[in-house]
C-alpha positions in Angstrom: 6.0 0.9 2.0 9.8 0.8 1.8 10.0 1.4 5.5 7.0 -0.8 6.3 4.9 2.1 7.6 1.7 0.3 6.5 2.4 -2.9 8.5 3.8 -1.1 11.5 0.7 1.1 11.6 -1.6 -1.9 11.3 0.2 -3.5 14.2 -0.2 -0.4 16.4 -3.9 -0.1 15.6 -5.1 -2.4 18.5 -3.2 -0.2 21.0 -4.8 2.9 19.6 -8.3 1.3 19.8 -7.6 0.1 23.3 -6.5 3.5 24.5 -8.0 6.1 22.2 -7.5 9.1 24.5 -4.0 8.2 25.7 -5.1 7.9 29.3 -3.2 4.6 30.0 -6.1 2.3 29.5 -5.4 -1.3 28.5 -8.6 -2.6 27.0 -7.0 -5.3 24.8 -4.0 -6.2 27.0 -0.5 -5.4 25.9 -1.3 -4.4 22.3 2.2 -3.3 21.2 4.2 -6.1 22.7 4.5 -8.2 19.5 5.6 -5.3 17.2 7.5 -6.8 14.3 9.1 -4.2 11.9 9.1 -6.6 9.0 6.2 -9.1 9.5 6.1 -10.4 5.9 9.8 -10.6 5.3 11.5 -9.2 2.2 9.7 -11.4 -0.3 6.3 -10.8 1.2 7.0 -7.0 1.2 7.9 -7.1 -2.5 4.8 -9.1 -3.3 2.6 -6.7 -1.4 4.2 -3.7 -3.1 3.7 -5.4 -6.5 0.1 -6.1 -5.7 -0.5 -2.4 -4.7 1.1 -1.2 -8.0 -0.9 -3.7 -10.0 -4.2 -2.8 -8.3 -3.5 0.9 -9.0 -2.8 0.1 -12.6 -6.0 -1.9 -12.9 -8.1 0.9 -11.3 -6.4 3.4 -13.6 -7.2 1.3 -16.7 -10.8 0.9 -15.6 -11.1 4.7 -15.1 -9.5 5.4 -18.5 -11.9 3.0 -20.2 -15.0 4.5 -18.5 -14.1 8.2 -18.6 -12.4 8.9 -22.0 -13.6 8.8 -25.6 -12.3 6.5 -28.3 -9.7 9.0 -29.6 -8.4 10.0 -26.2 -7.6 6.6 -24.8 -4.2 6.2 -26.3 -2.5 9.1 -24.6 -4.1 8.2 -21.3 -3.0 4.5 -21.6 0.6 5.6 -22.5 0.7 7.8 -19.4 -0.7 5.0 -17.3 2.0 2.6 -18.7 4.7 5.1 -17.8 3.4 5.3 -14.3 3.3 1.6 -13.9 6.8 1.2 -15.3 8.1 3.8 -12.8 6.3 2.0 -10.0 7.9 -1.3 -11.0 11.3 0.3 -11.2 10.8 1.8 -7.7 9.9 -1.6 -6.2 13.0 -3.3 -7.7 15.5 -0.5 -6.9 18.0 -1.3 -4.2 
C-alpha cells in the first residue's frame, strides 16, 4: 500500500467493468477521469495501513487460539507478535 496500488486499483475498477473486453465501450461514462493517486491523504493512508496490520493480527490471534493446543500457543503468539511489530515498523519507516 506504500504506492497506493489498492486505492488506484479501486478507482480503475469502474472503467474495467464498463469496458471488460477493451473494445472502447463506455458504459459508465468517463470512468477514469477522476483518478486521484492519493485519495485519503498521508494520514488516511497510514490509518488504513494500520487497520490492515491490526486486522491481520486479530485474525492471526484467532487462528492461533482455535488451532493450537495449550502448550503450543506461546511460540505461535511470539511469532505473531514479531510479525505485528515488523508490520508496525514497516508502516512508520520513512
